[in-house]
N, C-alpha and C positions, 0 to 999 in steps of 0.2 A: 180306173176300171169301174164299170157300171155295177149296180147292185146285183143285177142278174148274172153278170160275168163272175162276180165274187162268189155268188151262191153256187154256180156251176163248178167253179174251181174247188170250192170246199166240198162239193159233192163227189167230184171225180178223183181228188187227191188221195183219199184213203184206199179205194180199191186198187188204184194204180200202184201205190206204195206197197200194198200187200202182195200184189202180183209180182212186182220186181223183187221183193224180198224172198218170196217162195221160189221163184225160178232161179234167181241168182244164187241163193243159198244152196239149192239142190245141185247146181252146176259146180259150185265151189267145193262142197263136201264130197261129191263124187270124184272130183279130181284129186283132192288131198284132204282126207278126213281128219287130219291133225289140226286143221285151221279153225277150230271151233270158236276161238277168241274173236275172230273176224265175224263170225255168225252172231255172237252176242252184241258186238258193236253195231252190226248191220240192223239187228232187231231194235236196238235203242234208237238208231236214226229213223227207222220206219215208224216207231212209236211217236217220235218227235214230230214227224210229218203229219201223223194223225192228229196230234195236238195242235199243230199249226192250222189244219183244216177246221178243227173245232173252234179255234180262236177267230178264224175268218168268218165262220157262220154265226157265231154267238150274237154279235150286235145286229145281224140281219133278221133275226126272228121276230122282232117287233113290227107291228103294223106300219106300213109305209104306203108306197104307191100301189103295188099290185099284190093280189092274193097269191099268185103263182110264185113270186119271189119269197114270200113268207114260208110257203110250204116247201120250197126248194131248200131254204135255210134250215128248216126243222128236220127235213129228211137228211140233210148233210150232217147235222148234229148226231142223229141216230147212226148214220153210216160210219161216222168217225169213231163212235164208241164201239160199234160192232167189229170193225176191222182192227181197232186197237186191241180189243180182247183177243181176236184171232192171232194177231202178231205177238201179243204178250204170252199166250199159251205156247206158241211155237218157240219163242225165245226161251221160255222156261224149260221146255223139253230139250233144247240144245244144251242148256246148262246142267241138266240132270242126267241125260243119257249121252255118253260120248258117241260121236258119229261113227267111229270105227267099229262099234259093236253092232250097228244096225245092219 
């Protein structure tokens, strides 16, 4: 995969991971609110995907061929951290407040 392809993958993986986490978790907990353990596992997997995106983008932040690739990689690092924080807060909320009470 090219440097630009890796940068775009790292940039798009965290928001897609967060979106699938939010929508899937909402559907799951509305269908059966007692399955909060699956929500915790899903949150950990989504956080892992953000970590994978961070790991993909980390070596790309150094100057190479194109300035656009460097900025895409740096933006991917920020995006991975931002969406990891959002997923972590939602996962923490799942563990603190049972879904059946909401």
